[in-house]
C-alpha positions as CSV (number, residue, x, y, z in Angstrom):
1,M,19.7,10.0,-8.0
2,E,19.7,9.6,-4.1
3,V,18.1,12.9,-3.3
4,F,15.6,12.2,-5.9
5,I,14.7,9.2,-4.1
6,F,14.6,10.6,-0.6
7,R,12.2,13.6,-1.9
8,I,9.6,11.0,-3.0
9,I,9.6,9.0,0.1
10,T,9.0,11.9,2.0
11,L,5.9,12.8,0.2
12,C,3.9,9.6,1.0
13,V,4.4,6.4,2.6
14,F,5.3,4.2,-0.4
15,L,5.0,5.4,-4.1
16,F,5.0,3.0,-7.6
17,F,6.3,3.6,-10.7
18,H,5.3,4.0,-14.3
19,F,7.4,5.2,-17.2
20,E,7.0,6.3,-21.1
21,I,9.4,7.2,-22.9
22,T,8.3,9.6,-26.1
23,A,10.2,10.9,-28.5
24,Q,9.6,14.3,-27.1
25,Q,9.4,13.8,-23.2
26,Y,10.1,11.1,-20.7
27,Y,6.2,10.4,-19.0
28,G,6.0,8.7,-15.5
29,W,3.3,8.0,-12.9
30,A,3.8,7.5,-9.1
31,T,1.1,6.2,-7.0
32,G,0.7,5.4,-3.3
33,Y,-0.8,6.0,0.2
34,S,-4.6,7.3,0.3
35,G,-5.1,7.8,-3.1
36,K,-1.7,9.3,-4.3
37,I,-1.4,10.0,-7.6
38,L,2.0,12.3,-9.2
39,N,3.0,12.3,-12.7
40,T,6.1,13.7,-14.3
41,T,6.6,14.9,-17.6
42,N,10.0,15.7,-17.9
43,G,11.9,12.1,-16.3
44,G,11.4,12.9,-12.6
45,T,12.9,16.3,-12.4
46,N,9.7,18.2,-11.5
47,W,6.4,16.2,-10.3
48,S,2.8,17.2,-9.9
49,S,-0.2,15.8,-7.9
50,Q,-3.0,14.4,-9.4
51,S,-6.6,14.0,-8.3
52,S,-7.9,10.6,-8.3
53,G,-10.6,11.3,-6.9
54,T,-10.0,8.0,-4.2
55,T,-8.4,8.0,-0.2
56,N,-7.8,3.8,-1.1
57,D,-4.2,3.4,-1.4
58,L,-3.1,2.6,-4.8
59,Y,-0.3,0.2,-5.4
60,S,0.2,0.0,-9.2
61,V,-0.5,2.2,-12.4
62,S,-0.1,0.7,-15.7
63,F,-0.3,3.3,-19.2
64,I,0.0,2.3,-22.6
65,N,0.4,6.1,-23.8
66,S,1.0,9.6,-22.2
67,S,-3.1,9.6,-22.3
68,T,-4.0,6.2,-21.2
69,G,-3.9,4.3,-18.4
70,W,-5.4,2.7,-14.9
71,S,-4.4,2.4,-11.2
72,V,-5.4,-0.3,-8.9
73,G,-5.5,-0.2,-4.7
74,W,-7.3,-1.2,-1.6
75,S,-10.8,-3.1,-1.8
76,G,-10.9,-3.7,-5.5
77,K,-10.4,-0.1,-6.6
78,I,-9.9,0.5,-10.5
79,L,-9.4,4.0,-11.6
80,K,-8.9,4.6,-15.6
81,T,-7.5,7.6,-17.1
82,T,-7.9,8.7,-20.9
83,N,-6.2,12.3,-20.5
84,G,-3.0,11.5,-19.2
85,G,-5.0,11.7,-15.1
86,S,-6.1,14.7,-15.3
87,N,-9.7,13.2,-14.7
88,W,-9.6,9.5,-13.2
89,M,-12.5,7.4,-13.3
90,S,-13.8,4.4,-11.0
91,Q,-14.6,1.0,-12.9
92,T,-16.2,-1.9,-11.4
93,S,-13.9,-4.6,-10.7
94,G,-16.8,-6.8,-8.6
95,T,-14.6,-7.5,-5.7
96,T,-13.5,-5.8,-2.8
97,D,-10.1,-8.1,-2.7
98,H,-7.0,-5.7,-2.3
99,L,-5.5,-5.5,-6.5
100,Y,-1.7,-5.1,-6.1
101,S,-0.5,-4.6,-9.8
102,V,-2.0,-3.8,-13.1
103,H,-0.8,-4.2,-17.0
104,F,-1.9,-3.4,-20.4
105,I,-0.7,-4.6,-23.5
106,N,-3.3,-2.2,-25.6
107,S,-6.1,-0.2,-25.0
108,T,-8.6,-3.1,-24.6
109,T,-6.7,-5.8,-23.1
110,G,-5.1,-6.0,-19.5
111,W,-5.1,-7.4,-16.3
112,V,-5.0,-7.1,-12.6
113,V,-3.9,-9.4,-9.6
114,G,-4.0,-9.3,-5.8
115,W,-5.2,-10.7,-3.0
116,G,-5.9,-14.2,-2.0
117,G,-4.8,-14.9,-5.5
118,R,-7.4,-12.9,-7.7
119,I,-6.8,-12.1,-11.0
120,L,-8.9,-10.0,-13.2
121,K,-8.9,-9.7,-17.2
122,T,-10.6,-7.7,-19.2
123,T,-10.9,-7.2,-22.8
124,N,-12.6,-4.1,-23.4
125,G,-10.5,-1.0,-21.6
126,G,-11.9,-2.2,-18.4
127,T,-15.6,-2.1,-18.3
128,N,-15.9,-5.4,-17.5
129,W,-13.4,-7.5,-15.6
130,I,-13.8,-11.2,-15.5
131,S,-12.4,-13.2,-13.1
132,Q,-9.2,-16.0,-13.6
133,S,-8.4,-18.7,-11.6
134,S,-5.0,-18.3,-10.4
135,G,-4.9,-22.1,-8.8
136,T,-3.4,-20.4,-5.6
137,T,-4.9,-18.3,-2.7
138,D,-1.2,-16.9,-2.2
139,H,-1.6,-12.7,-2.6
140,L,0.0,-12.2,-6.4
141,Y,2.0,-9.0,-6.4
142,S,3.0,-8.5,-9.9
143,V,1.6,-9.1,-13.6
144,Y,3.0,-8.5,-17.2
145,F,2.2,-9.8,-19.9
146,I,3.8,-9.5,-23.6
147,S,0.9,-10.6,-25.8
148,S,-2.6,-11.4,-25.0
149,S,-1.3,-15.0,-24.8
150,T,1.5,-14.8,-22.9
151,G,2.5,-13.4,-19.7
């Protein structure tokens, strides 16, 4: 395990991970510096680079299955894929605040948090993002929901 961690660190200044475990394979994605996205389909034994189409740093990735996922990062960047990361499409966040974490509970409902207490929510897969009040101007670094009303 130590060798695995060392290899990842040498690939990029920093990476953030998300794993999906299915009956057949162990899918995972890592995001990081300058738009870097890596993915694995075998639990991390091998990693492949995916083209994100951005040079923005990416801080978080969330997949609901092996095909559909989102990544967020620097200057309000939100990306979505529906084919396991073969193609990533930009979504309009409506902010230039840095976005540090993304989490989806299904194909339509998800949240993003970031700089200055920023919270965004979507109920249509990211076509539209609606700002929510966090009550703070502190940076928010992580978000996680177990249902549409509990997070």
